[in-house]
C-alpha positions as MATLAB code, in Angstrom:
seq = 'MNCDTPCPKYENAMRVLGKKWTCLILRCLLAEPRRFTEISGYIYGLSDRLLSQRLQELEEEGIVSRRVYARRPVVVEYSLTPKGSAFRTVAEAIQVWADEWATEPAVV';
ca = [
      12.655   20.221   -6.541;
      12.390   21.921   -8.907;
       8.516   21.775  -10.172;
       8.941   24.605  -13.255;
       8.706   21.538  -15.316;
       6.513   18.124  -15.364;
       8.403   15.182  -13.949;
       6.873   11.765  -15.934;
       8.537    9.558  -12.880;
       6.817   11.228  -10.232;
       3.832   11.782  -12.620;
       4.006    7.108  -13.286;
       4.511    7.308   -9.009;
       1.360    9.493   -8.038;
      -0.840    7.187  -10.345;
       0.695    4.234   -8.112;
       0.651    5.480   -4.693;
      -2.597    8.279   -5.281;
      -5.130    4.990   -6.323;
      -7.324    4.722   -3.160;
      -5.967    2.897   -0.288;
      -2.923    2.019   -1.885;
      -0.890    3.279    1.160;
      -2.613    2.550    3.439;
      -2.653   -1.330    1.584;
       1.424   -0.824    1.935;
       1.736    0.876    4.842;
       0.132   -2.092    6.727;
       2.643   -4.953    4.471;
       5.311   -2.266    6.402;
       6.096   -4.378    9.810;
       5.295   -8.048    8.100;
       4.095   -9.892    5.637;
       0.418  -10.926    5.842;
      -2.409  -12.721    3.989;
      -5.588  -11.362    1.921;
      -7.356  -11.468    5.553;
      -5.201   -9.779    6.962;
      -5.307   -6.602    5.312;
      -8.671   -7.000    4.345;
      -9.341   -6.424    7.986;
      -6.306   -3.313    8.835;
      -8.334   -1.283    6.419;
     -12.158   -0.521    7.352;
     -14.122   -0.081    4.160;
     -11.944   -1.578    1.827;
     -13.901   -4.517   -0.434;
     -12.686   -7.513   -1.320;
     -13.030   -7.012   -5.162;
     -10.934   -3.439   -3.892;
      -8.511   -5.401   -2.417;
      -7.473   -7.983   -4.902;
      -7.521   -4.917   -7.788;
      -5.167   -2.764   -5.772;
      -2.355   -6.535   -4.851;
      -2.416   -6.931   -8.316;
      -1.832   -3.813   -9.418;
       1.451   -3.803   -6.842;
       2.414   -6.977   -7.591;
       2.274   -6.060  -11.458;
       4.388   -2.895  -10.379;
       7.471   -5.326   -8.840;
       5.909   -3.855   -5.406;
       4.372   -6.344   -3.733;
       5.339   -9.921   -4.339;
       2.281  -12.643   -3.432;
       3.754  -16.130   -2.866;
       1.290  -19.232   -2.116;
       2.255  -21.754   -0.386;
       0.402  -25.273   -1.577;
      -1.300  -26.595    1.771;
      -5.007  -26.976    2.403;
      -6.560  -25.417    2.798;
      -4.105  -22.866   -0.428;
      -2.094  -20.032    2.589;
      -1.271  -17.064   -0.010;
       0.323  -13.840    1.846;
       1.884  -11.149    0.382;
       4.516   -9.056    1.003;
       6.583   -5.929    0.382;
       9.406   -6.205   -1.883;
      12.740   -3.778   -1.964;
      11.103   -1.655   -4.313;
       7.870   -1.806   -1.318;
      10.290   -1.901    1.273;
      11.797    2.015    0.125;
       7.926    3.307    0.948;
       8.763    3.262    4.472;
      10.531    6.699    3.990;
       6.899    8.282    2.410;
       5.138    6.760    4.772;
       6.943    7.712    7.869;
       6.862   11.619    6.521;
       3.362   11.777    5.722;
       2.847   10.095    9.575;
       5.367   12.996   10.731;
       3.228   15.562    8.472;
       0.004   13.704    9.853;
       0.977   13.982   12.721;
       1.174   17.863   14.004;
      -1.488   18.894   10.595;
      -4.157   16.424    9.969;
      -7.255   16.500   12.310;
      -9.317   12.738   13.395;
     -11.836   12.191   11.319;
     -15.194   13.171   13.269;
     -16.874    9.269   14.086;
     -20.727    9.206   12.557;
];
């Protein structure tokens, strides 16, 4: 990795992935497609408004796909695209680092 000059692709990736909650949303979707309420329940402290915004941004980036099932009530499911599924290796690397170096947050 060359750190002598900036890399526009890296900067763009960090613009997307570096937003609060984004990596946790992607981690949640790695196992299987999920409904909005399932994602919301997985991430403590994430508001519905911000979750909706992040999912829309990830959909626009081609990382997440949104599927609407025409039922009563309407069911909306989010899943990773192939581009999003490629995030698995990043998430696994972060988990290895976290297991060795990160501390548990203090219980308040």
